[in-house]
C-alpha positions as CSV (number, residue, x, y, z in Angstrom):
1,M,0.1,0.0,0.1
2,T,1.3,3.5,-0.9
3,T,2.2,5.7,2.0
4,Y,1.4,9.4,1.3
5,G,2.7,12.4,3.3
6,S,6.1,14.3,3.1
7,E,8.7,14.1,5.7
8,K,7.7,17.6,6.9
9,I,4.2,16.9,7.5
10,R,5.1,13.7,9.6
11,K,7.2,16.2,11.8
12,M,4.2,18.2,12.5
13,T,1.7,17.1,14.8
14,S,-1.6,18.4,16.5
15,S,-2.1,15.1,18.6
16,I,-2.4,16.9,21.9
17,F,-5.0,19.6,20.7
18,Q,-6.9,16.7,18.8
19,E,-6.9,14.7,22.1
20,V,-8.4,17.7,23.9
21,V,-11.1,17.8,21.5
22,D,-11.8,14.1,21.6
23,R,-12.0,14.1,25.3
24,K,-14.3,17.0,25.2
25,Q,-16.6,15.2,22.9
26,A,-16.5,12.1,25.1
27,A,-17.5,14.1,28.1
28,L,-20.5,15.6,26.2
29,I,-21.5,12.1,25.3
30,N,-21.4,11.1,28.8
31,G,-23.7,14.0,29.8
32,K,-21.1,16.3,31.1
33,D,-22.1,20.1,31.2
34,V,-18.9,21.3,29.5
35,I,-17.3,24.7,30.0
36,D,-14.8,25.0,27.2
37,L,-11.9,27.2,28.1
38,S,-9.4,25.8,25.6
39,I,-9.6,27.8,22.4
40,G,-8.5,31.5,22.1
41,S,-11.6,32.5,20.0
42,P,-13.2,35.7,21.4
43,D,-16.7,35.4,22.5
44,F,-17.3,39.1,22.3
45,Q,-18.9,40.5,19.2
46,P,-17.2,43.3,17.0
47,P,-18.3,46.8,17.5
48,A,-21.6,47.5,15.9
49,F,-20.2,50.1,13.5
50,V,-17.7,47.4,12.2
51,M,-20.7,44.9,11.4
52,E,-22.6,47.7,9.8
53,T,-19.7,48.7,7.5
54,L,-19.3,45.0,6.6
55,A,-23.0,44.7,5.9
56,K,-23.1,47.8,3.8
57,Y,-20.3,47.0,1.4
58,S,-21.3,43.2,1.1
59,M,-24.5,44.5,-0.6
60,D,-22.4,46.1,-3.2
61,S,-22.3,43.6,-6.0
62,S,-19.3,45.1,-7.6
63,K,-17.1,44.2,-4.5
64,Y,-17.1,40.4,-5.1
65,G,-14.2,40.2,-7.4
66,Y,-10.5,39.8,-6.4
67,T,-8.9,42.4,-4.4
68,L,-5.5,41.0,-5.0
69,K,-4.0,42.8,-2.1
70,G,-4.6,45.3,0.7
71,I,-6.2,48.5,-0.6
72,A,-4.3,51.7,0.1
73,E,-6.9,53.0,2.5
74,F,-6.2,49.9,4.7
75,N,-2.4,50.3,4.9
76,E,-3.2,54.0,5.9
77,A,-5.5,53.0,8.5
78,V,-2.9,50.5,9.9
79,S,-0.3,53.4,10.0
80,Y,-2.9,55.5,11.8
81,F,-3.5,53.0,14.5
82,Y,0.1,52.4,15.1
83,R,0.7,56.1,15.5
84,Q,-2.2,56.7,17.7
85,R,-1.9,53.5,20.0
86,Y,2.0,52.9,20.0
87,S,3.5,56.0,18.9
88,V,5.1,54.2,15.8
89,E,5.5,55.9,12.5
90,L,5.1,53.7,9.3
91,D,5.4,54.2,5.8
92,D,2.2,52.8,4.6
93,N,3.4,52.1,1.1
94,T,6.4,50.1,2.0
95,E,6.2,49.1,5.8
96,V,2.7,47.6,5.9
97,L,1.4,44.4,4.3
98,Q,-2.1,43.0,4.7
99,L,-2.6,39.4,5.6
100,M,-5.2,37.0,5.9
101,G,-4.9,37.0,9.5
102,S,-1.5,37.3,11.4
103,Q,-1.1,33.4,11.3
104,D,-1.1,33.7,7.6
105,G,2.1,35.7,7.7
106,L,3.6,33.8,10.4
107,A,3.0,30.5,8.6
108,H,4.7,31.9,5.5
109,L,7.7,34.0,6.7
110,A,10.2,31.2,7.3
111,T,9.6,30.0,3.7
112,V,10.6,33.4,2.6
113,I,13.7,33.8,4.7
114,V,15.1,30.5,5.7
115,D,17.0,28.0,3.7
116,P,17.3,24.2,4.7
117,G,19.8,24.0,7.4
118,D,19.4,27.5,8.8
119,Y,18.2,28.0,12.5
120,V,15.4,29.9,13.8
121,L,15.1,30.8,17.6
122,V,11.8,29.9,18.8
123,P,10.2,30.6,22.3
124,D,9.5,27.5,24.4
125,P,6.8,27.5,25.3
126,G,5.3,29.2,22.2
127,Y,2.4,29.4,19.7
128,P,2.5,26.1,17.6
129,I,2.8,27.9,14.3
130,Y,6.1,29.2,15.1
131,E,7.8,25.8,15.0
132,A,5.4,24.5,12.2
133,S,6.5,27.3,10.0
134,V,10.1,26.5,10.4
135,T,9.5,22.9,9.7
136,I,7.5,23.7,6.5
137,A,10.5,25.9,5.4
138,G,13.1,22.9,6.0
139,G,14.8,25.1,8.7
140,E,16.1,24.0,12.1
141,I,14.6,24.9,15.4
142,Y,16.5,26.1,18.4
143,P,14.0,26.4,21.4
144,M,14.6,29.5,23.8
145,P,13.5,28.4,27.3
146,L,10.8,30.8,28.7
147,L,11.2,30.2,32.6
148,A,9.4,32.0,35.5
149,E,12.7,32.7,37.2
150,N,13.8,34.9,34.3
151,S,10.3,36.5,34.0
152,F,9.6,34.4,30.9
153,L,12.3,36.1,28.8
154,P,14.9,34.3,26.9
155,K,18.5,34.3,27.9
156,L,20.0,35.5,24.7
157,N,23.6,35.3,26.0
158,E,23.2,31.4,26.7
159,I,22.3,30.6,23.0
160,P,25.5,28.6,21.6
161,E,27.8,30.6,19.2
162,E,27.6,27.6,16.8
163,V,23.8,28.1,16.5
164,L,24.0,31.8,16.1
165,R,26.3,31.5,13.2
166,K,23.6,29.6,11.4
167,T,20.5,31.5,12.6
168,K,18.4,33.6,10.2
169,M,15.4,34.6,12.4
170,M,14.3,34.9,16.0
171,I,10.6,34.8,17.0
172,L,9.3,36.6,20.2
173,S,5.8,37.4,21.3
174,Y,5.1,39.8,24.2
175,P,2.5,39.6,25.5
176,G,2.5,36.2,24.4
177,N,0.6,32.8,23.9
178,P,0.5,30.7,26.0
179,V,2.9,32.5,28.3
180,T,1.3,35.9,29.0
181,A,4.3,37.9,30.2
182,L,5.2,41.2,29.2
183,A,8.6,42.6,28.0
184,D,9.9,46.2,28.7
185,S,11.8,48.5,26.3
186,S,15.1,47.5,27.9
187,F,14.6,44.0,26.8
188,F,13.7,45.0,23.2
189,E,16.7,47.2,23.1
190,E,18.7,44.1,24.0
191,V,17.2,42.2,21.3
192,V,17.8,45.0,18.6
193,A,21.5,45.1,19.6
194,F,21.7,41.2,19.5
195,A,20.0,41.2,16.2
196,N,22.5,43.7,14.8
197,V,25.6,41.7,16.1
198,H,24.4,38.4,14.7
199,N,22.6,39.6,11.6
200,I,19.3,37.9,12.8
201,L,15.8,39.0,11.6
202,V,13.6,39.6,14.6
203,V,9.9,38.6,14.2
204,H,7.6,39.9,16.9
205,D,4.0,38.5,17.2
206,F,1.9,41.4,18.9
207,A,-1.6,39.9,18.5
208,Y,-2.5,40.6,22.0
209,S,-1.4,44.3,22.0
210,E,-4.9,45.7,23.1
211,L,-5.2,43.2,26.0
212,I,-2.7,44.5,28.6
213,Y,-4.0,44.9,32.1
214,D,-3.3,46.9,35.3
215,G,-2.2,50.0,33.5
216,N,0.9,48.4,32.0
217,P,2.3,50.1,29.0
218,Q,1.6,48.8,25.5
219,I,5.1,48.4,23.9
220,S,5.3,47.7,20.2
221,F,8.8,46.3,19.2
222,L,8.8,48.6,16.5
223,S,8.8,51.6,19.0
224,V,12.4,50.7,20.0
225,P,15.0,52.7,18.1
226,G,16.5,50.7,15.3
227,A,13.8,47.9,15.5
228,K,12.6,48.5,11.8
229,E,16.2,47.8,10.7
230,V,16.1,44.3,12.0
231,G,12.7,43.3,12.4
232,I,9.0,43.0,11.6
233,E,5.8,42.9,13.8
234,F,2.6,40.9,13.2
235,N,-0.7,42.1,14.4
236,S,-4.3,41.1,14.0
237,L,-7.9,42.3,14.2
238,S,-9.0,38.9,15.5
239,K,-8.4,39.5,19.2
240,T,-8.4,43.3,19.2
241,F,-11.8,43.8,17.5
242,N,-13.3,40.3,17.8
243,M,-13.0,39.7,14.0
244,A,-11.3,36.3,14.1
245,G,-13.5,34.7,11.4
246,C,-12.8,37.6,9.0
247,R,-9.3,36.6,8.6
248,I,-7.5,39.9,8.5
249,G,-4.3,41.1,10.0
250,Y,-1.1,42.6,9.0
251,A,2.7,42.7,9.1
252,A,4.6,46.1,9.7
253,G,8.2,47.1,9.8
254,N,11.4,46.3,7.8
255,S,10.6,47.3,4.1
256,E,12.8,44.6,2.7
257,V,11.2,41.8,4.5
258,I,7.7,43.3,3.7
259,R,8.5,43.3,0.1
260,L,9.7,39.6,0.1
261,L,6.6,38.4,2.0
262,A,4.3,40.4,-0.4
263,S,6.1,38.8,-3.4
264,F,5.7,35.5,-1.9
265,K,1.9,35.8,-1.1
266,S,1.3,37.2,-4.7
267,H,1.7,33.5,-5.7
268,I,-0.5,31.9,-3.3
269,D,-3.6,34.2,-2.6
270,Y,-5.8,36.9,-4.1
271,G,-6.5,39.3,-1.2
272,V,-9.1,39.7,1.6
273,F,-12.7,40.3,0.7
274,Y,-13.4,44.0,0.0
275,P,-16.1,44.5,2.7
276,I,-13.8,42.8,5.2
277,Q,-11.3,45.4,4.4
278,K,-13.5,48.2,4.8
279,A,-14.9,46.9,8.1
280,A,-11.1,46.6,9.3
281,I,-10.5,50.2,8.2
282,A,-13.6,51.4,10.3
283,A,-12.1,49.5,13.3
284,L,-8.6,50.8,13.0
285,T,-9.6,54.4,12.6
286,S,-12.2,54.6,15.2
287,D,-12.1,56.5,18.6
288,F,-10.9,53.4,20.4
289,S,-13.5,53.7,23.2
290,F,-14.6,50.1,22.2
291,L,-11.0,48.8,23.3
292,E,-11.0,50.6,26.8
293,D,-14.4,49.0,27.5
294,Q,-13.5,45.6,26.3
295,L,-10.1,45.7,28.3
296,K,-12.2,46.2,31.6
297,R,-14.4,43.3,30.8
298,Y,-11.5,40.9,30.1
299,Q,-9.7,42.3,33.2
300,A,-12.9,41.6,35.3
301,R,-13.1,37.9,34.1
302,R,-9.4,37.5,34.9
303,D,-10.0,38.7,38.4
304,V,-13.0,36.4,38.8
305,L,-11.2,33.5,37.6
306,V,-8.1,33.8,39.5
307,T,-9.7,34.7,42.7
308,G,-12.0,31.7,42.3
309,F,-9.0,29.4,42.0
310,Q,-7.4,31.0,45.0
311,T,-10.1,30.1,47.4
312,S,-9.2,26.5,47.1
313,G,-5.5,27.2,47.7
314,W,-4.6,26.9,44.0
315,Q,-2.3,30.0,43.8
316,V,-2.6,31.0,40.1
317,E,-0.9,34.1,39.0
318,K,-2.9,37.0,37.5
319,S,-2.1,37.3,33.9
320,P,-0.7,40.8,33.1
321,A,-2.1,40.5,29.5
322,T,-3.8,38.5,26.8
323,M,-7.1,36.5,27.0
324,F,-5.4,33.6,28.8
325,V,-4.2,32.4,32.2
326,W,-1.0,30.6,32.2
327,A,-1.5,28.5,35.4
328,K,1.2,26.4,37.2
329,I,-0.5,23.3,38.2
330,P,-0.4,21.7,41.8
331,A,2.6,19.6,42.5
332,G,2.2,15.9,41.6
333,W,0.6,16.3,38.4
334,K,1.6,16.2,34.7
335,S,0.1,18.8,32.6
336,R,-1.8,16.2,30.4
337,E,-2.9,14.2,33.3
338,F,-4.3,17.2,35.0
339,A,-6.1,18.6,31.9
340,F,-7.6,15.5,31.0
341,K,-8.8,14.6,34.4
342,L,-10.3,18.1,34.7
343,I,-12.4,17.3,31.6
344,E,-13.4,13.8,32.7
345,D,-14.6,14.7,36.2
346,E,-15.7,18.3,35.9
347,G,-16.2,19.0,32.3
348,I,-13.7,21.9,32.3
349,V,-11.7,21.9,29.2
350,V,-8.2,23.5,29.3
351,V,-5.1,22.9,27.3
352,P,-2.0,21.1,28.7
353,G,1.0,23.2,28.8
354,D,3.2,20.7,27.1
355,A,1.2,21.4,23.8
356,F,3.2,24.5,23.4
357,G,6.7,22.9,24.0
358,L,8.7,21.0,26.6
359,Q,9.1,24.0,29.1
360,G,5.1,24.0,29.0
361,E,5.2,20.9,31.3
362,G,3.7,21.8,34.8
363,Y,1.1,24.3,33.2
364,V,-2.1,24.5,31.8
365,R,-3.5,27.3,29.5
366,I,-7.0,28.7,30.4
367,A,-8.8,31.0,28.0
368,M,-11.0,33.7,29.3
369,V,-13.6,33.2,26.7
370,Q,-16.7,32.8,28.8
371,P,-18.9,35.3,30.6
372,S,-17.8,35.9,34.1
373,E,-20.5,33.9,35.6
374,K,-19.4,30.7,33.7
375,L,-15.9,31.4,34.7
376,E,-17.0,31.6,38.4
377,E,-18.8,28.3,37.9
378,A,-15.8,26.9,36.3
379,A,-13.6,27.9,39.2
380,Q,-16.0,26.2,41.8
381,R,-15.8,23.0,39.7
382,V,-12.1,23.1,39.7
383,N,-12.1,23.8,43.4
384,E,-14.3,20.7,44.0
385,F,-12.0,18.7,41.9
386,L,-9.0,19.9,44.1
387,L,-10.6,18.9,47.3
388,G,-9.7,15.3,46.5
389,F,-6.2,16.3,45.7
390,P,-5.0,18.9,48.1
391,V,-2.7,21.4,46.7
């Protein structure tokens, strides 16, 4: 019998994520009332004016052809957004590229930059597309451990010189997924200097830029002097404006990398639906009051969830950012064992930390994608679960 599938696809696995889905389905079949806190898909709706814009332009029959790429007005809107929100100036002609969601760009960038045998420095734990993109490109992965004792920042001075000689690219994400830590300007300045010394492209995933709590600053990598000379930043409307299903995002920064990625994408897609582009423009050029209100709602959810856990003695750290809680599990458990037992016994679905890399062992990721009352109920069920296993 013929065996299909390339070596690259065999290296890629979604087994843990699929097992979470399978166990959730089994819990539902067994009559469990399931509260799903696994997938980071916003349950909030987009602003009304965004939906109205989408509806308006979708009724224009002349807008159903190929767009081929981002319209000029979209690039201008991204530049406006970055100027207003992060004090970053962008050339909308050369330093902005529209994407079908930021994952689109993250998935393809390594193919543009990396040759077989080249190394890419990837956070561990990290969002799975980082490693997958390198595997697709035929590159080599060097995991950078993100450890609590170093505030979940990589120790760049510990990367072996023989690896750095072959490194083309480094991927970072602050605030990140699954680790919800923040980086300050001094760390980004260190990254810029490091990239200049070793001739490395810095790729910063900034998808949670508008979900930063407790008055902490929103620091775009591109706001650091010299960043645009060595890097690009990915961002998205999925989490910021709850437009995940619209599949629209962008890359910004180094003009040469933007040009290369645009050239590659011209071979594989035909642009985002025009009405979606217009809806995105409306979002990016709004007065941003929606973002402030949404941030307060997410922060309230975080506080309800974490406070609820703490009543049972499970001391979960408050996330400084994102729609997730990155929770260190009680001693004596493995991540998968804890997550799967929680589904089976209580119907609470979370993702085991080792789904995101070896350094994720000992943690679970919990998505705050349910109303506060559901999160409070989830915390109560977890507390009941923990009564049988004192923390």
